[in-house]
C-alpha positions in Angstrom: 154.4 106.1 138.4 153.3 108.7 135.8 152.4 112.0 137.5 149.2 113.9 136.5 151.3 116.1 134.2 152.9 113.0 132.5 149.5 111.4 131.9 148.1 114.7 130.6 151.1 114.8 128.2 150.4 111.2 127.1 146.8 112.2 126.3 147.9 115.4 124.5 150.3 113.4 122.4 147.5 111.1 121.2 145.3 114.1 120.5 148.1 115.7 118.4 148.3 112.5 116.4 144.7 112.9 115.4 142.9 110.9 118.2 139.7 112.6 119.5 140.1 113.9 123.0 137.4 111.8 124.5 138.8 108.6 123.0 142.3 109.5 124.1 141.1 110.0 127.7 139.1 106.7 127.6 142.1 104.8 126.3 144.3 106.1 129.1 141.9 105.3 131.9 141.3 101.8 130.6 145.0 101.2 130.1 145.7 101.9 133.8 142.6 100.0 135.0 143.7 97.0 133.1 147.3 97.3 134.5 145.8 97.4 138.0 143.7 94.3 137.4 146.7 92.5 136.0 148.6 93.3 139.1 145.9 92.4 141.7 144.5 89.4 139.8 140.9 90.6 140.3 138.5 92.9 138.4 138.0 96.5 139.3 135.4 99.1 138.9 136.2 102.8 139.1 133.4 105.1 140.3 134.5 108.7 139.8 132.8 112.0 140.3 134.1 115.2 138.8 132.9 117.2 141.9 136.3 118.8 142.4 136.5 120.2 138.9 132.9 120.8 137.8 130.2 123.1 139.0 129.3 122.1 142.6 125.6 122.5 142.0 125.5 119.6 139.6 123.2 117.0 141.3 124.8 114.4 139.1 128.1 114.8 140.8 126.5 113.0 143.8 125.5 109.4 144.2 122.0 109.0 142.8 119.6 106.2 141.7 120.6 106.9 138.1 124.1 105.5 138.9 122.6 102.0 139.1 122.4 102.1 135.3 126.2 102.6 135.3 126.9 99.8 137.6 124.6 97.5 135.6 126.5 98.4 132.4 130.0 97.8 133.8 129.1 94.6 135.6 127.7 93.0 132.5 130.0 90.1 131.6 132.5 91.0 134.4 133.9 87.9 136.1 132.6 88.1 139.7 134.4 85.0 141.0 137.6 86.8 142.2 135.9 89.6 144.2 136.0 93.3 143.3 138.3 96.2 143.9 136.0 99.3 143.9 138.0 102.6 143.3 136.0 105.3 144.8 136.1 109.1 144.4 132.9 110.9 145.4 131.4 113.6 147.6 128.6 111.3 148.7 124.9 111.5 147.9 121.5 109.8 148.4 121.2 107.2 151.2 118.7 105.0 149.4 120.7 105.1 146.2 123.7 104.1 148.3 121.8 101.2 149.9 120.7 100.0 146.4 124.3 100.1 145.0 125.8 98.2 147.9 123.0 95.6 147.9 123.6 95.1 144.1 127.4 94.7 144.6 126.8 92.2 147.4 124.6 90.1 145.3 127.2 90.0 142.6 130.4 89.5 144.7 129.1 87.8 147.8 130.6 90.6 150.0 134.1 90.1 148.6 134.7 93.8 148.0 137.7 96.0 148.8 137.2 99.7 148.5 140.2 101.8 147.4 140.2 105.6 148.1 143.0 107.3 146.2 141.9 110.7 147.4 138.4 111.3 148.9 135.2 109.4 149.5 132.9 111.5 151.8 129.4 111.0 153.4 127.6 108.3 151.4 131.0 107.4 149.8 132.3 106.6 153.3 129.2 104.5 153.8 130.0 102.4 150.7 133.6 102.1 152.0 132.2 100.7 155.3 130.4 98.0 153.3 133.8 96.6 152.2 136.0 93.9 153.8 138.8 96.5 153.9 139.6 100.0 152.8 142.8 101.0 151.1 143.9 104.6 151.9 147.0 106.6 151.2 148.5 109.2 153.6 146.6 111.9 151.8 143.3 110.0 151.5 140.1 111.0 153.3 136.8 109.6 154.4 134.2 111.7 156.2 131.3 111.8 158.7 128.3 109.7 157.7 125.5 112.0 159.1 122.8 111.9 156.4 121.8 115.0 154.5 118.0 115.8 154.3 117.0 118.4 151.8 120.5 119.9 152.0 120.7 120.0 155.8 122.9 117.7 157.9 120.3 115.6 159.8 122.5 115.2 162.9 123.2 119.0 163.0 119.5 119.7 162.8 118.6 117.3 165.7 121.5 118.7 167.8 120.2 122.2 167.1 116.7 121.3 168.3 118.1 119.8 171.5 120.1 122.9 172.1 117.0 125.1 171.5 114.9 123.1 173.9 117.6 123.4 176.6 118.0 127.2 176.1 114.2 127.8 176.1 113.9 125.7 179.3 116.7 127.8 180.9 115.5 131.1 179.5 111.9 131.2 178.1 112.3 134.5 176.2 114.8 132.7 173.9 111.7 131.1 172.3 111.3 134.1 170.1 114.9 133.7 168.8 114.5 130.0 168.1 111.1 130.5 166.4 112.7 132.5 163.7 115.3 129.8 163.1 112.8 127.0 163.0 110.8 128.8 160.2 113.4 127.5 157.7 112.2 123.9 158.4 109.2 122.5 156.7 106.5 120.5 158.6 107.7 117.0 159.5 111.3 117.9 158.5 112.7 117.2 162.0 111.0 113.8 162.1 112.5 113.1 158.7 115.9 113.9 160.0 115.5 111.7 163.0 114.4 108.8 160.8 117.3 109.3 158.4 119.8 109.2 161.2 118.3 106.0 162.7 118.1 104.2 159.3 121.5 105.2 157.9 123.3 104.3 161.2 121.6 100.9 161.3 122.4 100.3 157.6 126.1 101.1 158.0 126.3 99.1 161.3 124.8 96.1 159.5 127.3 96.3 156.7 130.2 96.6 159.1 129.1 93.7 161.3 128.3 91.4 158.3 131.4 92.0 156.3 134.4 94.0 157.7 134.0 92.8 161.3 132.3 89.4 160.6 135.4 87.5 161.9 135.7 89.5 165.2 134.4 88.3 168.5 131.6 90.9 168.8 131.0 92.3 165.3 127.8 94.1 166.2 129.3 95.9 169.2 132.4 96.8 167.2 130.3 98.1 164.3 128.2 100.3 166.6 131.4 101.8 168.1 132.6 102.7 164.6 129.3 104.2 163.6 129.2 106.3 166.8 132.6 107.7 165.9 131.6 108.4 162.3 128.5 110.3 163.5 130.1 112.2 166.4 129.1 115.6 165.1 130.5 117.4 168.1 134.1 116.3 167.3 134.0 117.4 163.7 134.1 120.9 162.2 131.4 120.2 159.5 129.8 117.6 157.3 132.9 118.0 155.0 135.3 117.2 157.9 138.1 115.1 156.5 139.0 111.9 158.4 142.5 111.0 157.4 143.9 107.4 157.4 145.3 107.3 160.9 142.0 108.6 162.3 140.0 106.0 160.3 142.2 103.3 161.7 142.0 104.6 165.2 138.2 104.4 165.3 138.4 100.8 164.3 138.0 100.6 160.5 140.1 97.9 158.7 142.5 100.0 156.7 145.2 98.9 154.3 148.1 101.3 153.5 148.4 102.1 149.8 152.1 102.7 150.3 152.7 99.1 151.6 153.5 98.1 148.0 155.3 100.5 145.7 153.9 98.7 142.6 150.4 98.7 143.9 150.6 102.4 144.8 151.8 103.2 141.3 149.0 101.4 139.5 146.3 102.9 141.8 147.6 106.5 141.5 148.0 106.1 137.8 144.3 105.2 137.6 143.5 108.2 139.8 145.6 110.6 137.7 144.0 109.4 134.5 140.5 110.4 135.8 141.7 113.8 137.0 143.1 114.4 133.6 139.9 113.2 131.9 137.7 115.6 134.0 140.1 118.4 133.2 139.8 117.8 129.4 136.2 116.8 128.8 132.6 117.5 129.9 132.2 114.3 132.0 130.6 114.8 135.4 130.7 111.2 136.5 132.4 108.1 135.1 132.0 104.5 135.9 134.5 102.1 134.2 135.7 98.5 134.6 139.0 96.8 133.9 137.5 95.1 130.9 137.1 98.3 129.0 133.4 99.0 129.6 132.4 102.5 130.4 129.4 104.7 131.4 129.4 108.4 132.0 127.2 111.5 132.6 128.3 114.7 130.8 127.5 118.3 131.1 124.8 119.6 128.7 
């Protein structure tokens, strides 16, 4: 398995021989995506955000409705009969954009989707992972809590804060003055929006889990609700960026495959991952969506 340094050296060698940097990076990613498809016997799509290397304030690093253009581009002429391996690396993003992407992938692959997380898929990325039949994770891979973000605030955290405030004010009425100052940061109807976002996102993920990952279990809806409860248990997590490692994901009931179960599979997946890390380090791409047939779509810095 080539390390990041080795893949970086391969790209540098091509550049020294006169190949443009962006073309050298593209070639390397598609080389390893094809190698992975050849090994698995099914097509793959890599959805990669440069959020770990780029400016964190770039909205485009997150999942947005604009990403649908990328999925449409890489799904054009892709054979959908053998299912899909979706390689995911993202900090998360918009709930409705996530819903649209999953619905589109379901319509193309009839739910036969496996999500592979070489490093990290947080928030809405975890939601997409929950839409799969199974999730492949390594020892170092992470998912995260799925509490929705509303205007930059964690909806579950806001609702919990309101509940805490009401209890404190009931116990000690002068605390109202303190909480009034805190509540000034919230716009009208903001709390109601948070409550609605929680209900809708939880129901969405529970439906995906019961209809796909847990469809063959005795009580898929009950199992799905238990998993969603664990993924939204704000009290047991340090923050919205809390990392849920593989053993934890398996313990709460998700269907997890170990990346290390096959040395060859581990090598092809991590080679893909390293090729994207090397690409983000070399060019101005913020987000890249590729497929194993050589199609590519990306968003770059201005």
